[in-house]
ZAKERO-381597 format. One record per residue (C-alpha): chain; x negated, y negated, z negated. Coordinates in steps of 0.2 Angstrom, whole numbers. Example, Ala and Ser with C-alpha at 12.3 -4.5 7.8 and 13.67 -1.06 7.14 Angstrom:
<nodes>
{node "A"; {-62; 22; -39}} {node "A"; {-68; 5; -36}} 
</nodes>
This chain:
<nodes>
{node "A"; {0; 0; 0}} {node "A"; {-15; -11; -4}} {node "A"; {-21; -9; 14}} {node "A"; {-3; -13; 21}} {node "A"; {-3; -30; 13}} {node "A"; {-21; -34; 16}} {node "A"; {-20; -29; 35}} {node "A"; {-4; -38; 37}} {node "A"; {-10; -54; 29}} {node "A"; {-27; -54; 38}} {node "A"; {-18; -52; 54}} {node "A"; {-5; -66; 51}} {node "A"; {-17; -78; 43}} {node "A"; {-33; -75; 52}} {node "A"; {-33; -64; 67}} {node "A"; {-17; -71; 75}} {node "A"; {-27; -87; 76}} {node "A"; {-42; -79; 85}} {node "A"; {-41; -82; 104}} {node "A"; {-57; -78; 112}} {node "A"; {-57; -84; 130}} {node "A"; {-40; -91; 128}} {node "A"; {-30; -74; 126}} {node "A"; {-41; -61; 119}} {node "A"; {-33; -57; 102}} {node "A"; {-39; -43; 90}} {node "A"; {-25; -33; 82}} {node "A"; {-33; -28; 66}} {node "A"; {-17; -23; 57}} {node "A"; {-17; -6; 66}} {node "A"; {-31; 0; 55}} {node "A"; {-17; 3; 42}} {node "A"; {-9; 16; 54}} {node "A"; {-26; 25; 56}} {node "A"; {-28; 25; 37}} {node "A"; {-12; 34; 33}} {node "A"; {-17; 52; 27}} {node "A"; {-11; 66; 39}} {node "A"; {-3; 74; 23}} {node "A"; {10; 60; 23}} {node "A"; {27; 65; 29}} {node "A"; {29; 61; 48}} {node "A"; {45; 51; 45}} {node "A"; {37; 41; 32}} {node "A"; {22; 37; 43}} {node "A"; {34; 31; 57}} {node "A"; {44; 20; 45}} {node "A"; {28; 12; 38}} {node "A"; {22; 9; 56}} {node "A"; {38; 1; 60}} {node "A"; {37; -10; 45}} {node "A"; {20; -16; 48}} {node "A"; {25; -20; 66}} {node "A"; {41; -29; 61}} {node "A"; {31; -40; 49}} {node "A"; {18; -45; 63}} {node "A"; {33; -47; 75}} {node "A"; {42; -59; 62}} {node "A"; {26; -70; 60}} {node "A"; {21; -69; 78}} {node "A"; {38; -72; 86}} {node "A"; {35; -57; 96}} {node "A"; {53; -50; 98}} {node "A"; {49; -31; 94}} {node "A"; {33; -29; 104}} {node "A"; {22; -24; 89}} {node "A"; {36; -13; 82}} {node "A"; {37; -3; 98}} {node "A"; {18; -2; 99}} {node "A"; {14; 3; 81}} {node "A"; {28; 17; 82}} {node "A"; {21; 23; 98}} {node "A"; {3; 25; 92}} {node "A"; {9; 33; 76}} {node "A"; {19; 45; 85}} {node "A"; {5; 49; 97}} {node "A"; {-6; 51; 81}} {node "A"; {6; 63; 73}} {node "A"; {6; 74; 89}} {node "A"; {-13; 74; 89}} {node "A"; {-14; 78; 71}} {node "A"; {-2; 93; 73}} {node "A"; {-13; 100; 87}} {node "A"; {-29; 98; 76}} {node "A"; {-32; 112; 64}} {node "A"; {-50; 110; 59}} {node "A"; {-55; 104; 41}} {node "A"; {-58; 86; 46}} {node "A"; {-40; 84; 50}} {node "A"; {-37; 83; 31}} {node "A"; {-44; 65; 30}} {node "A"; {-37; 49; 38}} {node "A"; {-44; 45; 55}} {node "A"; {-52; 30; 49}} {node "A"; {-63; 40; 37}} {node "A"; {-67; 54; 49}} {node "A"; {-84; 56; 58}} {node "A"; {-90; 43; 71}} {node "A"; {-86; 56; 85}} {node "A"; {-68; 58; 79}} {node "A"; {-67; 39; 76}} {node "A"; {-72; 36; 94}} {node "A"; {-61; 51; 102}} {node "A"; {-45; 46; 92}} {node "A"; {-46; 28; 88}} {node "A"; {-52; 21; 105}} {node "A"; {-37; 29; 115}} {node "A"; {-24; 25; 102}} {node "A"; {-30; 7; 102}} {node "A"; {-30; 6; 121}} {node "A"; {-12; 13; 121}} {node "A"; {-7; 1; 108}} {node "A"; {-14; -14; 117}} {node "A"; {-8; -9; 134}} {node "A"; {10; -7; 127}} {node "A"; {9; -24; 119}} {node "A"; {3; -33; 135}} {node "A"; {14; -23; 147}} {node "A"; {29; -28; 136}} {node "A"; {23; -46; 134}} {node "A"; {20; -49; 153}} {node "A"; {32; -35; 159}} {node "A"; {27; -36; 178}} {node "A"; {19; -22; 188}} {node "A"; {12; -36; 199}} {node "A"; {1; -41; 184}} {node "A"; {-6; -24; 181}} {node "A"; {-24; -31; 184}} {node "A"; {-21; -44; 171}} {node "A"; {-13; -32; 159}} {node "A"; {-28; -21; 160}} {node "A"; {-40; -35; 158}} {node "A"; {-31; -41; 142}} {node "A"; {-30; -23; 136}} {node "A"; {-49; -19; 138}} {node "A"; {-55; -35; 131}} {node "A"; {-43; -36; 116}} {node "A"; {-46; -17; 113}} {node "A"; {-65; -20; 112}} {node "A"; {-63; -34; 99}} {node "A"; {-51; -24; 89}} {node "A"; {-62; -9; 89}} {node "A"; {-77; -20; 83}} {node "A"; {-66; -26; 68}} {node "A"; {-60; -8; 64}} {node "A"; {-78; -2; 65}} {node "A"; {-83; -15; 53}} {node "A"; {-69; -10; 42}} {node "A"; {-75; 8; 43}} {node "A"; {-93; 3; 39}} {node "A"; {-88; -7; 24}} {node "A"; {-76; 6; 17}} {node "A"; {-89; 20; 18}} {node "A"; {-102; 10; 7}} 
</nodes>
């Protein structure tokens, strides 16, 4: 719950005001979704993801884009966790090894960002722009999530 509040406040007060190059915005709050333990009930994970998305939507005037994107990546995360049966699956993704970090968090971050920018722009003609925004915002988000992982492991 502490990370829920911290990630929400950091996103609302700091990261929503970062615009590198005019439009590249890190979405740090998704670190909360990556920190939910796999042992948590799937319905509870989806509800928590919806709530953090709703909070960000309310303060960013985004009309449900973040709700959709957070629930989407939480659902994909749940599907991935169901298929994994190794020992490392008992930990949160954010606390897993760097190889799992890269193989799980990078695609989920890209999915999240693509869905946000696609719903925001909502035009197939702007696919290049959507892809460009997705790549650069994902890179900045992943940098902040990696910093979070490094600080948390110390």
